N, C-alpha and C positions, 0 to 999 in steps of 0.2 A: 620680685624679678626686675632687674635693672634693665631700662629701655635705652637703646643706643640709636641715634639718628641714622638713617641711611646715608651713604656717601652721595655726594652731589644732591643736596637736599631739594633745591628747586627742581631739577630735572626728575628726581624720584617722585615728586608730587605730580608733575605733569604726566609722566609715564603711567603711574598706577592709576590715576584718575581717568585717563583716556582708556586704558584697558577695562576698567570697572564700567564706564559708560558703554563701551561696546558689548561687554558681557550682559549688561542690563537692558540691551536693545533700545536705548534712548538714542534717537537720531539727532543730528545737527543738519538743519535746513540751511544750506548755503545760500539759496535765493532769499531766505528770510534775513540773513546776515547783510546781504546787499541791500534789501529794503531798509533795514535799520540804519544803515550808514547813509543811505541816500536821503532818508527822512530827517536825519539828525541835523539840527541847525547849530550854527556857531553860537547864537545867543543861549540856547539850552545847554550846550556843552560847557561854555564858560561859567554860566550860572551854577551848575550842579556838579561839575567835576573837581572843583577846588575845595580842598579840605585843609585848614590851616593847623590842624593838630589841636588836641583838647587843651583849652585854657580856661581858667575859671577866675572870677572876680574876688579872689581870696589872697590873703597875705601868707606867703611861704618864707620862712626864715633862711632855708638853705635850698640848694638844688636838690639834695637828697630827699628833702621833705616833699617837694613837688613831684619828683620822679616816683616817689613812693605811692602818692596818691593815684597818679596816672596808671602806674603798674597794677595796683590793686583793683582799679576799675577794670582794666584789661583782663586780668586773670579771673575775674568774676563775670566777664561778659557772657552771660547766659540767661536763661529764664524766658525765652520767646514762647515756650509752650504754655506759660502761665499768663500770657498777655490778657486774656478775657478776665480772669480772676483779679489781676492787679487793677485793671481799669475799674472794675466794679468796686474794689476796696478803696482805692486812693486816687483814681483817675490818672494814674501814671502807667506807662508802658514798662516792658522789661529793662531796657537800657537806663531809662529815667529812674527806675527803682534802684539799680546798682549805683548810679551816680548819687542819688539821694542818700543812700546808705553810707557810702564812703565820705561824702561831705558831712554827714552827721558825726562820724568819727573825729573828722578834723575840726570842726566847729565846737564840739563839745570837749575837745582836748583829750578824747579817749585814746588810750595807747594802741598803736598798731605795731608794736614790736614783735619780734618772733615769738617771745614767750607769751605775750598777750593774745596773739592770734591763735597760738596752739591751745589756749584754754577757754576760748569763746564758746558760750553755750548757744543752743538753738533759740532760747528766748531772748538773749542778748542780741543775736542777729536779727530776729523778727522785730525787736524794738528800734534798732538803728535803721533798718531798711523799710519800715513802716509796713510790715507784712502781718496781716491778721492771722494769728496762730490758731485760734479756736472760733468756731461758729456754733450758735445755738440752732438746733434743728428740732422739729417736732418729734415727740416720742410716741409710743403706742397708747399712752394715756392722754385723754382729752385735756387740752389746756396746759399741758406739761411739756417743756422743752428740756433737751439734754445738750451738754456741751461736747462737741467732737472736734478733732483736729481738722482745720480748713484744708482745701485742696492746695492753697498757696503755702501751707506749712511745709509741704514737700520741698518747695523751692528754698525755704529758710534752711531746711536740713542740708540740701545740696550746698548752699553757700557756706553753711558752718563747716561741712566736710572739707571744701576746698581751703577755707581759712585755716582750719586746724592742721591740715596736712602741710600747707605752705609754711605755717609757723614751725612745724616740726623739722621740715627740710632745712629752713633757715638756721635753726639751732644747731643741727648737724653740721652745717657748713660754716658755723661761726659767724653769721651775719645778723646784725641787729635788726635790720628791716629789709623788706623786699627792695626798697629804693636802692639801699646800699649794694645789694646783690646785683641789681640791674646796671648800675654804674659800673661796678667792677666787670661785669660781662661785656659791657660796651668797650671798655678799655682793652679787654682781652681780644675782642673781635677785630680790633685794629682797623676800623672803618668798614668792615664788611657786614652788611645787613644780614646776608645768609648765615654767616658764622654766629652772629649775635642770636639769631633765631635758634640755630642749633644748640647753643648753650642753654638757652631757656628750656628747650624741649628735652634735653638730656638730663635736666636737673629737677624739673617739677612735673609730676603726673597730670596736673591741670592743663599743661600745654601739650600733652602727648595725644593728640587728636588723630587717631587712626583706628582702623578696624580691619578684621579679617572677614572679607566678603568673597564667597565662592572659593574659599580656600587660598585666597590671595590677599596680601596686604593692600590697603588703600590709605594713603597719606593725605591729610588735608591741612592740619596745623593752623587753623584760622587764627587763633589768639596770638600765637607767637609772631606771625607775619604782620598782624595788625599793630602789635606793640612796636615793632621795628619801624613801621611807617609812621605811627603816631609820634613817636619820639623824634624821628627825623623831621617831621613837619613842624613840631613844636620847638625843638632846640637846635636843629641842624645849622641854622645861621649863626648861632651865638655860642654853642657848646661844641667844639670840634670832635669830641668822643661820639656824638650822636649824628654826625654828618655822614651817615651810612652811604656807601656806594653800592651800585648794583640792584637797588630796589626796583628799578624798571623791569627786572627780570622775575620779580617776585610773583608767585600765584596770587589769585584774589583771596579775599577773607570770606570764605563761603559759609553762609548761614541759610536761613530759610527764605529770606527776601530775594537774594539774587537769583536762584533758580526759578522762583515764581515769576519774577519779571521776565526772565528768558523764555519761559513757556508762553507767557502772555504775548511777547513780541514774535513768537513762532519759531525762535531759533532752536529751542529743544522741543522735540517731538517725542512725547512719552508713549510707551506701549500700553495697552489695555490694563495690564497688571499694576500700573502706577498712576493711571489717570484719576483714581479716587483721591490721590493726595493733594490735587489742586482744585478740588471741589470745596463747597462750603463745609467748614469745620473739618478740613482734611487731616486726619490724624495719621502719622507715620510710625513705624517701628524704627528702631535704631538703624537696622539694616537698610530700610527704604531711604531714610534720611541721608545716609552715606552715599547711596546710588544717586540721588538727586544732586547732592552737593558736588560729588565728583564730576557729574555731567556739567555742572555750572563751571567748575574750574576749566574743564576742556573746552566748553563752548566759549568761554571769554578769551581763552587762548587763541581760538580761531578768529574771533571778531578782531582782536588786536592785530593778528597777522594781516588780515585783509585791510584794516583801517590804515596800516602803515606802508601799503603799496604806494609806489611813487610813479610819476610820469603818466604814461597812457593807461597804466593799470589802476590808478587811483580811483577810489569809489567815493562818492559824495563830495561836498564842498567845504567840509569843516577842516580848518588847519589846526593840528594838534601840537604845534610848537616844534622846536628844534629836536627834541628827544622823541617825538612822536607820541602816540597813545600808549600808555602802560596798562597793564592789568589792574594795578592799584588805582589809577584814574578812572578806569571803566567801573570798578567796584564801587567807588564813591559816587560816580554818576548814577548808576543804577539804583543804589541804596537810597540816594537823595530824592531822585525822581519818584521812587515808590511812595514818598511821603506826600506828593502832590495829590490834591483831591480827586482828580480823575482815576488815579491808580490805588488809592488807599483802600478802597473797598474790595480790590481783587483778593479772593481767598488765598491764604497762605498756609502751607502744610506746617504742622507743628508736632513736636515730640517732647514729652515731659521727662523722658528717661535719659537725658543727657546733660553734661555740664559743659559741653564744648561749644555751643551756639545758643 
């Protein structure tokens, strides 16, 4: 079944996530937003809210080649639910594992053409991404072990599925690489980050990040919005096709980190039915994860609205620049702050049954 983006993409995300938050009985504590902004310092904001776009110390022969690498990293930006297993196997987290794998393709000159992606096997994916596919476990017989698929092999299967599917779509659309498609989409978007995201979402199932919750559609589209922002930050000053306008209106890139931090800061107040998700080893269903991510989108929208009040209504002392605070800036800030030692141990919910975050 062909998926079609809702009209007014950004507004549809904000509307459906707010409605989902309210149906889920997740509250937004307005006083906590004021405390967050009052306690925010200029030094912390300036340090953590700036992201320059992904760049790597590698040689790229063409713009398409670099865009291809960045786009593959984005479309595969998942695996948070396997963080524990990945750290045990390779001491890499989910995002580091994705970057490692795509860099492996590039450094080894392994093909990432549409045809090559469509034919990748699970074992090839495991090899490139450094994912242990089999584990020896004790058997019922003394001193005898048997080899069984590892927990992380499920992630390799998910990555393989996305890559195979992406390759097939690219072949149907007559594009040699994902990078070539992305460059074409940027040209067709004519400077609109919202239109660019819409093209991605309408074309690739791996960007179609939505769910039916309580009989209603909830749109999040994390990876499409993130790719638009990443490309603008990386190339906007040098490549006019990626100088997207309107990104200050973009929703956040909702994963498991942002909702966790918002609960920690008291901005999101969870009902009893969801409190288990932010406890140690908090496992969520796909539905629960959408409820939490939707609440984060709506909560960040409210933080941004309050942060940009002027005059006597201004809250806190931080200056956010001529354009004010954007949801993208706030997303980057919360995500990077979460890496600081004092926040790194905060339990994060996780879900192994998704390819969207």
